DRENVEX-928746 format. One record per residue (C-alpha): x, y, z; residue number from 1; chain; residue in one letter. Coordinates in steps of 0.02 Angstrom, whole numbers, plus 50000, padded with zeros to 5 digits. Last residue first. Example, Ala and Ser with C-alpha at 12.3 -4.5 7.8 and 13.67 -1.06 7.14 Angstrom:
@x->50684&y->49947&z->50357&nr->2&kette->A&rest->S
@x->50615&y->49775&z->50390&nr->1&kette->A&rest->A
This chain:
@x->53843&y->50690&z->47098&nr->173&kette->A&rest->A
@x->53731&y->50544&z->47047&nr->172&kette->A&rest->I
@x->53598&y->50657&z->46970&nr->171&kette->A&rest->T
@x->53726&y->50755&z->46870&nr->170&kette->A&rest->Q
@x->53809&y->50598&z->46802&nr->169&kette->A&rest->G
@x->53641&y->50528&z->46749&nr->168&kette->A&rest->V
@x->53605&y->50691&z->46655&nr->167&kette->A&rest->L
@x->53775&y->50684&z->46569&nr->166&kette->A&rest->H
@x->53744&y->50503&z->46521&nr->165&kette->A&rest->L
@x->53574&y->50553&z->46449&nr->164&kette->A&rest->H
@x->53652&y->50697&z->46350&nr->163&kette->A&rest->S
@x->53787&y->50582&z->46279&nr->162&kette->A&rest->R
@x->53657&y->50451&z->46230&nr->161&kette->A&rest->L
@x->53554&y->50582&z->46139&nr->160&kette->A&rest->D
@x->53707&y->50644&z->46046&nr->159&kette->A&rest->N
@x->53755&y->50463&z->46011&nr->158&kette->A&rest->S
@x->53586&y->50430&z->45931&nr->157&kette->A&rest->Y
@x->53599&y->50578&z->45813&nr->156&kette->A&rest->V
@x->53778&y->50531&z->45768&nr->155&kette->A&rest->V
@x->53726&y->50350&z->45742&nr->154&kette->A&rest->A
@x->53586&y->50406&z->45625&nr->153&kette->A&rest->N
@x->53714&y->50507&z->45525&nr->152&kette->A&rest->L
@x->53829&y->50354&z->45518&nr->151&kette->A&rest->F
@x->53687&y->50245&z->45455&nr->150&kette->A&rest->G
@x->53649&y->50369&z->45317&nr->149&kette->A&rest->Q
@x->53832&y->50395&z->45272&nr->148&kette->A&rest->L
@x->53832&y->50288&z->45113&nr->147&kette->A&rest->P
@x->53701&y->50404&z->45037&nr->146&kette->A&rest->S
@x->53795&y->50563&z->45089&nr->145&kette->A&rest->F
@x->53943&y->50587&z->44971&nr->144&kette->A&rest->L
@x->53887&y->50491&z->44817&nr->143&kette->A&rest->A
@x->53713&y->50566&z->44829&nr->142&kette->A&rest->Q
@x->53777&y->50743&z->44849&nr->141&kette->A&rest->W
@x->53898&y->50721&z->44703&nr->140&kette->A&rest->F
@x->53763&y->50644&z->44594&nr->139&kette->A&rest->L
@x->53645&y->50787&z->44638&nr->138&kette->A&rest->L
@x->53781&y->50913&z->44600&nr->137&kette->A&rest->Y
@x->53823&y->50829&z->44434&nr->136&kette->A&rest->F
@x->53642&y->50827&z->44377&nr->135&kette->A&rest->I
@x->53663&y->50917&z->44212&nr->134&kette->A&rest->P
@x->53495&y->50899&z->44127&nr->133&kette->A&rest->A
@x->53486&y->50788&z->43972&nr->132&kette->A&rest->D
@x->53428&y->50627&z->44057&nr->131&kette->A&rest->G
@x->53256&y->50630&z->43975&nr->130&kette->A&rest->D
@x->53222&y->50795&z->44064&nr->129&kette->A&rest->T
@x->53076&y->50741&z->44173&nr->128&kette->A&rest->I
@x->53133&y->50564&z->44210&nr->127&kette->A&rest->I
@x->53314&y->50615&z->44243&nr->126&kette->A&rest->K
@x->53258&y->50757&z->44356&nr->125&kette->A&rest->V
@x->53147&y->50635&z->44453&nr->124&kette->A&rest->V
@x->53292&y->50511&z->44463&nr->123&kette->A&rest->Y
@x->53412&y->50640&z->44534&nr->122&kette->A&rest->M
@x->53278&y->50704&z->44652&nr->121&kette->A&rest->L
@x->53258&y->50529&z->44726&nr->120&kette->A&rest->A
@x->53445&y->50516&z->44762&nr->119&kette->A&rest->F
@x->53450&y->50695&z->44825&nr->118&kette->A&rest->P
@x->53309&y->50648&z->44948&nr->117&kette->A&rest->I
@x->53401&y->50495&z->45014&nr->116&kette->A&rest->F
@x->53546&y->50541&z->45128&nr->115&kette->A&rest->S
@x->53514&y->50721&z->45180&nr->114&kette->A&rest->V
@x->53329&y->50683&z->45197&nr->113&kette->A&rest->C
@x->53357&y->50530&z->45306&nr->112&kette->A&rest->F
@x->53476&y->50623&z->45421&nr->111&kette->A&rest->A
@x->53350&y->50766&z->45430&nr->110&kette->A&rest->G
@x->53210&y->50647&z->45480&nr->109&kette->A&rest->V
@x->53322&y->50582&z->45620&nr->108&kette->A&rest->Y
@x->53373&y->50758&z->45673&nr->107&kette->A&rest->Q
@x->53193&y->50820&z->45673&nr->106&kette->A&rest->C
@x->53142&y->50672&z->45782&nr->105&kette->A&rest->A
@x->53282&y->50714&z->45905&nr->104&kette->A&rest->M
@x->53230&y->50896&z->45908&nr->103&kette->A&rest->W
@x->53049&y->50850&z->45948&nr->102&kette->A&rest->F
@x->53100&y->50719&z->46076&nr->101&kette->A&rest->T
@x->53209&y->50844&z->46169&nr->100&kette->A&rest->Q
@x->53069&y->50974&z->46168&nr->99&kette->A&rest->R
@x->52941&y->50848&z->46232&nr->98&kette->A&rest->T
@x->53061&y->50785&z->46364&nr->97&kette->A&rest->M
@x->53082&y->50960&z->46434&nr->96&kette->A&rest->R
@x->52894&y->50993&z->46433&nr->95&kette->A&rest->N
@x->52901&y->51085&z->46601&nr->94&kette->A&rest->S
@x->53070&y->51061&z->46682&nr->93&kette->A&rest->N
@x->53081&y->51234&z->46762&nr->92&kette->A&rest->N
@x->52894&y->51257&z->46793&nr->91&kette->A&rest->A
@x->52884&y->51230&z->46979&nr->90&kette->A&rest->G
@x->52830&y->51077&z->47073&nr->89&kette->A&rest->Y
@x->52790&y->50934&z->46956&nr->88&kette->A&rest->Q
@x->52654&y->50803&z->46987&nr->87&kette->A&rest->Y
@x->52519&y->50897&z->46890&nr->86&kette->A&rest->R
@x->52640&y->50914&z->46743&nr->85&kette->A&rest->T
@x->52650&y->50724&z->46723&nr->84&kette->A&rest->M
@x->52494&y->50706&z->46615&nr->83&kette->A&rest->R
@x->52553&y->50844&z->46497&nr->82&kette->A&rest->Q
@x->52726&y->50766&z->46484&nr->81&kette->A&rest->D
@x->52647&y->50597&z->46440&nr->80&kette->A&rest->Q
@x->52540&y->50679&z->46306&nr->79&kette->A&rest->N
@x->52694&y->50765&z->46234&nr->78&kette->A&rest->Y
@x->52793&y->50603&z->46237&nr->77&kette->A&rest->V
@x->52656&y->50514&z->46141&nr->76&kette->A&rest->T
@x->52639&y->50660&z->46019&nr->75&kette->A&rest->L
@x->52826&y->50658&z->45984&nr->74&kette->A&rest->Y
@x->52825&y->50470&z->45954&nr->73&kette->A&rest->I
@x->52678&y->50490&z->45836&nr->72&kette->A&rest->L
@x->52765&y->50629&z->45741&nr->71&kette->A&rest->T
@x->52925&y->50526&z->45728&nr->70&kette->A&rest->M
@x->52828&y->50378&z->45659&nr->69&kette->A&rest->A
@x->52735&y->50488&z->45534&nr->68&kette->A&rest->T
@x->52895&y->50570&z->45473&nr->67&kette->A&rest->S
@x->52982&y->50401&z->45458&nr->66&kette->A&rest->I
@x->52836&y->50325&z->45363&nr->65&kette->A&rest->F
@x->52817&y->50476&z->45247&nr->64&kette->A&rest->M
@x->53003&y->50474&z->45208&nr->63&kette->A&rest->F
@x->52999&y->50286&z->45179&nr->62&kette->A&rest->A
@x->52853&y->50308&z->45060&nr->61&kette->A&rest->L
@x->52948&y->50445&z->44967&nr->60&kette->A&rest->L
@x->53100&y->50332&z->44951&nr->59&kette->A&rest->I
@x->52991&y->50187&z->44895&nr->58&kette->A&rest->P
@x->52906&y->50300&z->44766&nr->57&kette->A&rest->F
@x->53069&y->50363&z->44687&nr->56&kette->A&rest->V
@x->53159&y->50198&z->44656&nr->55&kette->A&rest->I
@x->53042&y->50057&z->44604&nr->54&kette->A&rest->M
@x->52888&y->50152&z->44546&nr->53&kette->A&rest->F
@x->52969&y->50304&z->44466&nr->52&kette->A&rest->L
@x->53126&y->50221&z->44402&nr->51&kette->A&rest->M
@x->53025&y->50077&z->44328&nr->50&kette->A&rest->Y
@x->52900&y->50197&z->44249&nr->49&kette->A&rest->M
@x->53042&y->50293&z->44165&nr->48&kette->A&rest->R
@x->53131&y->50135&z->44108&nr->47&kette->A&rest->T
@x->52978&y->50061&z->44022&nr->46&kette->A&rest->Q
@x->53054&y->50063&z->43846&nr->45&kette->A&rest->Q
@x->53209&y->49974&z->43914&nr->44&kette->A&rest->G
@x->53267&y->49871&z->43766&nr->43&kette->A&rest->R
@x->53270&y->49893&z->43577&nr->42&kette->A&rest->I
@x->53215&y->50074&z->43591&nr->41&kette->A&rest->C
@x->53157&y->50160&z->43432&nr->40&kette->A&rest->K
@x->53273&y->50292&z->43359&nr->39&kette->A&rest->P
@x->53257&y->50468&z->43429&nr->38&kette->A&rest->A
@x->53120&y->50591&z->43378&nr->37&kette->A&rest->G
@x->53064&y->50621&z->43557&nr->36&kette->A&rest->I
@x->53192&y->50554&z->43680&nr->35&kette->A&rest->K
@x->53180&y->50378&z->43751&nr->34&kette->A&rest->L
@x->53308&y->50313&z->43626&nr->33&kette->A&rest->C
@x->53447&y->50416&z->43701&nr->32&kette->A&rest->G
@x->53565&y->50270&z->43727&nr->31&kette->A&rest->S
@x->53520&y->50120&z->43621&nr->30&kette->A&rest->P
@x->53450&y->50049&z->43733&nr->29&kette->A&rest->Y
@x->53342&y->50133&z->43862&nr->28&kette->A&rest->G
@x->53407&y->50175&z->44034&nr->27&kette->A&rest->Q
@x->53427&y->50101&z->44207&nr->26&kette->A&rest->T
@x->53615&y->50079&z->44218&nr->25&kette->A&rest->Y
@x->53747&y->49950&z->44178&nr->24&kette->A&rest->C
@x->53935&y->49975&z->44183&nr->23&kette->A&rest->G
@x->54069&y->50106&z->44150&nr->22&kette->A&rest->L
@x->54020&y->50181&z->43982&nr->21&kette->A&rest->I
@x->53836&y->50133&z->43985&nr->20&kette->A&rest->V
@x->53759&y->49964&z->43954&nr->19&kette->A&rest->P
@x->53575&y->49928&z->43985&nr->18&kette->A&rest->N
@x->53473&y->49886&z->44139&nr->17&kette->A&rest->Y
@x->53288&y->49913&z->44100&nr->16&kette->A&rest->V
@x->53257&y->49736&z->44038&nr->15&kette->A&rest->T
@x->53094&y->49712&z->44137&nr->14&kette->A&rest->A
@x->53162&y->49547&z->44205&nr->13&kette->A&rest->I
@x->53326&y->49629&z->44254&nr->12&kette->A&rest->W
@x->53237&y->49776&z->44332&nr->11&kette->A&rest->G
@x->53124&y->49658&z->44430&nr->10&kette->A&rest->L
@x->53276&y->49561&z->44491&nr->9&kette->A&rest->I
@x->53368&y->49718&z->44545&nr->8&kette->A&rest->G
@x->53217&y->49794&z->44631&nr->7&kette->A&rest->T
@x->53183&y->49632&z->44723&nr->6&kette->A&rest->G
@x->53364&y->49618&z->44778&nr->5&kette->A&rest->V
@x->53367&y->49800&z->44834&nr->4&kette->A&rest->P
@x->53199&y->49786&z->44924&nr->3&kette->A&rest->C
@x->53223&y->49614&z->45001&nr->2&kette->A&rest->R
@x->53385&y->49660&z->45089&nr->1&kette->A&rest->I
């Protein structure tokens, strides 16, 4: 909750929110004033820096954090599997948990990427092209998948839960 509220308040203080057709958005005012040869901006001269530091960088930091956390979890499970191999008879279940953890970590990182990377790309394209590039597909992707981030994580978690319940059912029977 702190990040969206903090971003909103800092954007309000920095006067980067300006009117567009249907509401307010992070852009200079008057519209198009950030382009070369355009009239001077009355408000929102620092819009590009705001979008970069308050929107794109936090998403990239979150991606790096999630990737690092998933890698560390994978390495922990791998080390545990390696220590436990001396107690196993046969090689049928060798590194089973390591493989499951790897695919689970990939699914969680993938759910994050599907939800937030198009959002960051949209702002990077807007910064680079002064908002002239058609970004309909990025907007569509963002509008479709950003609200589903929690749902995608739940799907990944429920797949793991389903496989564990199946394994418990097999051991009981």
